[in-house]
C-alpha positions as CSV (number, residue, x, y, z in Angstrom):
1,V,-49.3,105.4,-112.9
2,T,-52.7,104.2,-113.8
3,V,-53.4,100.8,-115.5
4,L,-54.7,102.8,-118.4
5,T,-51.3,104.5,-118.9
6,G,-49.4,101.3,-118.1
7,I,-51.0,99.4,-120.9
8,A,-50.8,102.3,-123.4
9,K,-47.1,102.7,-122.7
10,S,-46.3,99.0,-122.3
11,L,-44.9,99.5,-118.9
12,N,-43.8,96.1,-117.7
13,T,-43.7,97.1,-114.0
14,V,-47.5,97.8,-114.1
15,A,-48.1,94.3,-115.6
16,V,-45.9,92.7,-112.9
17,D,-47.7,94.6,-110.1
18,I,-51.2,93.5,-111.4
19,V,-50.3,89.8,-111.7
20,Q,-48.7,89.9,-108.3
21,R,-52.0,91.2,-106.9
22,L,-54.1,88.6,-108.8
23,T,-51.5,85.8,-108.4
24,P,-50.1,83.9,-111.4
25,E,-52.5,81.0,-110.6
26,K,-55.6,83.2,-111.2
27,A,-54.0,84.8,-114.3
28,F,-53.2,81.4,-115.8
29,D,-56.7,80.1,-115.1
30,F,-58.2,83.0,-116.9
31,A,-55.9,82.8,-119.9
32,Y,-56.1,79.0,-120.2
33,N,-59.7,78.2,-119.2
34,R,-61.6,81.3,-120.1
35,L,-59.7,82.6,-123.2
36,N,-58.6,79.1,-124.3
37,L,-54.9,79.9,-124.9
38,S,-54.3,76.2,-125.6
39,T,-50.5,76.2,-125.7
40,L,-50.0,77.4,-122.1
41,V,-48.2,74.9,-120.0
42,E,-49.4,74.3,-116.4
43,S,-46.6,71.9,-115.5
44,R,-44.4,69.4,-117.3
45,T,-41.1,67.7,-116.7
46,V,-38.6,67.5,-119.6
47,T,-35.3,65.6,-119.8
48,K,-32.3,67.6,-121.1
49,K,-29.6,66.3,-123.3
50,D,-27.3,65.8,-120.3
51,G,-29.9,63.5,-118.7
52,S,-31.0,66.0,-116.1
53,T,-34.7,67.0,-115.7
54,E,-36.4,70.4,-115.7
55,V,-39.9,71.4,-114.7
56,Q,-41.5,73.8,-117.1
57,S,-44.5,75.9,-116.1
58,D,-46.3,79.1,-117.2
59,V,-47.8,79.5,-113.8
60,N,-45.3,82.1,-112.8
61,L,-44.9,85.8,-112.6
62,S,-42.7,86.3,-115.7
63,P,-44.8,84.3,-118.2
64,M,-48.2,85.7,-117.0
65,A,-47.1,89.3,-116.6
66,L,-44.5,89.6,-119.5
67,G,-45.5,86.9,-121.9
68,G,-42.3,84.8,-121.8
69,L,-44.4,81.6,-122.3
70,T,-42.8,78.1,-122.6
71,D,-44.3,77.3,-126.0
72,G,-45.6,80.7,-127.0
73,V,-49.1,81.2,-128.2
74,T,-50.7,80.8,-131.7
75,V,-52.0,83.7,-133.8
76,L,-55.4,81.9,-134.1
77,D,-55.7,81.5,-130.3
78,M,-54.8,85.1,-129.7
79,A,-57.3,86.3,-132.3
80,A,-60.1,84.3,-130.7
81,A,-59.1,85.6,-127.2
82,Y,-59.2,89.2,-128.3
83,S,-62.6,88.6,-130.1
84,A,-64.1,88.0,-126.7
85,F,-63.6,91.6,-125.7
86,T,-65.8,92.9,-128.6
87,N,-68.4,90.1,-128.3
88,D,-69.6,91.3,-124.9
89,G,-67.3,88.9,-123.0
90,Y,-68.3,85.8,-124.9
91,Y,-65.5,83.5,-126.3
92,T,-66.3,82.0,-129.6
93,E,-64.5,78.9,-130.8
94,P,-62.5,79.8,-134.0
95,I,-63.6,77.8,-137.0
96,L,-62.6,77.7,-140.7
97,Y,-66.1,77.0,-142.1
98,T,-69.7,77.2,-140.9
99,K,-71.7,74.8,-143.1
100,V,-71.2,72.5,-146.1
101,Y,-74.0,71.7,-148.5
102,S,-74.3,69.1,-151.3
103,S,-75.0,70.1,-154.9
104,T,-78.7,69.6,-154.3
105,G,-78.7,71.9,-151.2
106,E,-78.7,69.1,-148.6
107,L,-76.8,70.2,-145.4
108,L,-73.9,67.8,-145.0
109,L,-71.9,69.5,-142.2
110,D,-73.0,72.0,-139.6
111,N,-70.0,73.6,-137.9
112,T,-71.8,76.3,-135.9
113,P,-69.3,77.6,-133.4
114,T,-69.8,77.2,-129.6
115,K,-69.9,80.3,-127.4
116,T,-69.0,80.4,-123.7
117,E,-69.0,83.3,-121.3
118,A,-65.3,84.2,-120.7
119,M,-65.9,87.4,-118.6
120,S,-68.5,89.8,-117.6
121,S,-69.8,92.4,-120.0
122,K,-68.4,95.0,-117.7
123,T,-64.9,93.5,-117.9
124,A,-65.1,93.4,-121.7
125,T,-66.1,97.0,-121.8
126,Y,-63.1,98.0,-119.5
127,M,-60.8,96.0,-121.8
128,I,-62.0,97.8,-124.9
129,E,-61.4,101.1,-123.2
130,L,-57.9,100.1,-122.3
131,L,-57.1,98.8,-125.8
132,T,-58.5,101.8,-127.6
133,N,-56.5,104.1,-125.4
134,A,-53.4,102.1,-126.3
135,V,-54.0,103.0,-130.0
136,T,-55.1,106.6,-129.3
137,N,-52.4,107.5,-126.8
138,G,-49.9,104.7,-126.8
139,T,-47.7,102.2,-128.6
140,G,-50.4,101.2,-131.0
141,S,-50.9,104.6,-132.6
142,R,-49.8,103.4,-136.1
143,A,-52.8,101.0,-136.2
144,A,-55.3,103.8,-136.5
145,L,-57.5,103.4,-139.6
146,G,-59.3,106.7,-139.7
147,G,-62.7,107.1,-141.3
148,G,-64.4,107.1,-137.9
149,I,-63.5,103.4,-137.2
150,E,-62.6,102.9,-133.5
151,V,-59.4,100.7,-133.2
152,G,-58.0,99.2,-130.1
153,G,-55.0,96.9,-129.7
154,K,-51.8,95.9,-128.0
155,T,-48.2,95.7,-129.3
156,G,-45.8,93.0,-128.2
157,T,-42.1,92.5,-128.3
158,T,-40.0,89.6,-126.9
159,T,-36.4,89.5,-125.5
160,S,-33.7,90.3,-128.1
161,N,-36.4,91.6,-130.5
162,N,-37.1,88.1,-131.9
163,D,-40.8,88.6,-132.1
164,R,-43.1,91.5,-132.9
165,W,-46.9,91.3,-132.3
166,F,-50.0,93.4,-132.8
167,A,-53.4,92.2,-131.7
168,G,-56.1,94.6,-132.8
169,I,-59.9,95.0,-132.5
170,T,-62.5,97.1,-134.3
171,P,-66.3,97.0,-133.9
172,Y,-66.3,94.7,-137.0
173,Y,-63.2,92.5,-136.9
174,T,-60.4,91.2,-134.8
175,G,-57.0,90.7,-136.4
176,V,-53.7,89.5,-135.0
177,V,-50.2,89.7,-136.6
178,W,-47.0,88.0,-135.5
179,F,-43.8,88.9,-137.3
180,G,-40.7,86.8,-136.8
181,Y,-38.6,83.9,-138.1
182,D,-39.3,80.1,-137.9
183,R,-36.0,79.8,-136.1
184,Q,-35.6,82.6,-133.6
185,Q,-33.3,85.4,-134.5
186,E,-33.3,89.2,-134.0
187,I,-35.5,91.2,-136.3
188,T,-33.4,94.0,-137.8
189,G,-33.7,96.6,-140.5
190,V,-37.0,97.9,-139.4
191,S,-37.6,101.3,-137.6
192,T,-41.1,100.6,-136.5
193,N,-43.1,97.5,-135.4
194,P,-43.7,95.6,-138.7
195,A,-46.7,93.8,-137.2
196,L,-48.5,97.2,-136.8
197,Y,-47.8,98.1,-140.4
198,L,-49.1,94.7,-141.7
199,W,-52.2,94.9,-139.5
200,R,-53.1,98.4,-140.8
201,E,-52.5,97.4,-144.4
202,V,-54.7,94.4,-144.3
203,M,-57.4,95.8,-142.0
204,G,-57.6,99.0,-143.9
205,K,-58.7,97.1,-147.0
206,V,-61.0,94.8,-145.0
207,H,-62.8,97.9,-143.6
208,Q,-63.2,99.8,-146.9
209,G,-66.8,100.7,-147.4
């Protein structure tokens, strides 16, 4: 199948094939150094309770292709990474405020975010095409907002259904939802991806008017 179909249908075999061709090293470099997914682990040695040691690393086929990361990824990091696709390939450091003024109008803090080129404009355009197709013809169909607003995005599920994700983009905003428990356990009692539902509920209101 094509990459377009593979992403739309969440076909793991396609993801594995792509990372095999790229190599896990290049995939890790892009995710960590270009998209600033800060929790990724290049290599570390941990001591187990029985005194033995174990080397942990996300520079492998499974973590890079399927997302089984050592420490996972934060919602904030994921939102910032996806924002690069709709900002012409430029990654913008996520911030909580821009400027702080005194009561007299004096500028006290200037927190203007830094921007770096994460990928070419052409790559960003391809990614938008892949992600919008995943909503139009794939697993993210429930994220559609209507009203002529183009939506793209990717669903995510971990082993044993412990985590449900949706990372979505529009021409105006990027939003990411993770649904799960502080202590990992299976998500039950839901027939659809609850992250998709939450994303649509919030983003639908954000885009009104």
